[in-house]
N, C-alpha and C positions, 0 to 999 in steps of 0.2 A: 788899236781900231775896233769899230762896232762891229758886234756880231750881227749877221743879218737876222731878220726875225722868219723863222722858218715856218712859222702859220698864216703868213703872208699870202702866199698863193692858196693854200685851203681857204682861207677867209673869202677871197675874192672870187672863186670856181662859181657858188649860187649865182652872184650878180653878173658874170660873163653868161653863163648861161642862158640865163632867164633873159637877157639883153638879146641876146643870139636868136633865142626861139621866137621872141618877139618881133624881131627883124624880119625872120623868114616867113613867120606867118602872115605878115603887113604884105611884104613881097608877093607871098603865093596869091593872097586875096586879090591884089591889083593885077595880078598876070592873068587870073581866071576871067574869064570871058562870062561865064554864066555858072553863077552859086547855086548849087542845090542846097535842099535841106540839110541832108547828111553833112555837107561840107562846114554849112551854116553852124552847126551844130558842133563838131569838131574844131572849127575856128575858136568857136566860145570856150569850149574846154580847154583849148591851146594857150588863150588868152590869160584864163584863169591860173594854169599851171606857171606859164611864164611869171604874172604876180606875185605867186607865192615864192619861185624860186628868187626874184629879186627882194622881196619882202625877208625873206631868210637870211641873204646875203646881207641886208641892210643891219637886221638884228646881230648878226655874227660880228660885224664892226663894233657894234656898240657893246656886245655883252662880253665875248671873249677877248682877255685883256693881252695885250701885247707881249712878247716875252723884252724884260727889261734887257737895255742896250748894256753889253758885257765887254770891257775893255781888258786890255794887259797891264796890270800896275808895274809902275817905273820903279824899278831898285833890283836890289840882288836878294836872292831867296838865301835865309840865312836862319841861324837858331842860337841864340845868346842868354845863358843864364850868369847872372853875378856871382862871381867864383866863389865867396866868402858863405854859400849857403848852404844849410846842413843839408845831408844827400838825402833826408827823409822829402825835405822841400823841393831839391830838383827833380826828385822822382815825381812827384805830384805834380809839379808845374809841367815838367815834361808830356805826363800822360794827360792832363786837362786840355793842353795847347792840341797836342795831337787828336784828340777827339771834336775839339772845334773846328780844326783844319779839313777834317775828314768829313764830317756829318754836319756842317753847316756852309753858307757860302763865304764864311770868313776865309780870306787870303793874307791878311796882315793883324798881327795881335801883338799888344804888350800889358804887362802884367806890371801895374805902378802899386807900390805899398811903402807905408810910413816915410814917403818923401823920394823911395828911391826904384829905379827900374829894375825888377827881379829877373824880367823874361823878354825878350824881343823874339817873333817867331813868324815865317813865314816870307814876306817880302818885304825887305825892310825898309825904313825909311832914310832918311841921310843923315837925320838929327837922332842921335842913339838917347839924349837926355829928354825928360819930360817936363816942363814948364806947366803945370795946370791952369787953365784958363777958366772964364766965367763957366763955359759949358759944364768941363768936368767936376769943377768945385759944386756946380749946384746939383748934379747927380749924386753926388757923396754926402751933401749935407740934407738933400731931401732924402735921401735913401731910396731913389726912386732910379730905374735907369733911364736913358735918355738916347731915343733913336733919330739920326738923323738921317733921312729916308734917301735925301738927294744932296748930299754935302756941297756941293758948288752952290746950292741956292742961300746957304745960310753965311752971312758976315764973318760969324764967331770959326770958321773953318781953319782961320789962320792958325788958332792955338793946336792943330794937330798937325804941326810941322815934324813930328816924329813917326808919322804914318807915310808911305808913298803919297809924292805931290796929287797924283790924279786917282786918290781913293775915292770912290763913290758912293758909299753909305757906311755910316761908323754908329757903333753902339759902346756908349759909356755904362759899363756895369758896374756899379758899387759892388767893393768887397769888403764888407762892413762898414763902420765908418771911419777907416784908415787909409783906404785905399781904392783901387778901380782896375777893371780887366776893360780895356778897349779896342775894340775889332773894327777892322777896316774891311769893307766888302768890295768886288771888280763889279758890281752894278748897282743901280740905284734900285730902292725899293723892292730888294732881294730877299731881305729877311722874312721869315714867316713866323706867325705867333708860336707855332711848335720851337722854330729854332730861339725866341727870345724867352721860353719856358728851359729851354735847355740849356742856354746861356746862363740864366739866373740860376738853377739849381748849379751850376759845377765855380759858380761864383761861390754859392752858399758854402759849398766843400772846402774851397780854397780859404774863404774867411775863417773858418773852424781851424784848420790844420796853420795858418798863417798866426791866428791870435794866439795860438799854444808856444810858436816857436818865436814870436816875436814879442815880447813882453817891454813895454815903454819904461823908461826909466823910473817914471814917477809911480810906478804901481810895485808893490813887492812881488819878489820872485819866490814862489812857492816851491 
């Protein structure tokens, strides 16, 4: 269920006040049998103030962004780690996922690395496996994050069946060139630039740790 916009009433107050004041001024002018110079000046000032209130209300409607519609993600809250991970990796993944869930709008996240799901945390999707689609592969290939600000608008959303069905926004953040951090939010357009910087920094830290622990078979083990 969408959360109501808490600022809607505030944004509408100047419009209501300006419109009401204008109506009262007009009614007072029509009901007054004889207009004095003082009343004429007061009416002129009142009209100006009413117009300013209405203009302020219109500007607030344009300038002040509406709060994004927040939904309750469908799924069960959980915390799953691949059982064969080294203890140091488990600790780092737990630390990183906790920071992202408590300091950003992320409500569901998956760490996928070397073709394997290492972690799922938050609200879990029904599919525990990640089959990389075009969007995730492009993020890893180009080594640049992809932010889908409103997931329902993208035809490629079907590849994210491992996230809750009603996930509103998704970030695919590469973890080096071997994996990705996939984050789901419960509101569209809800990640800020600061959030994205924070996510990128954590992904870089994970890439450093995982590249040391998971050495590909075609590379010599130091």
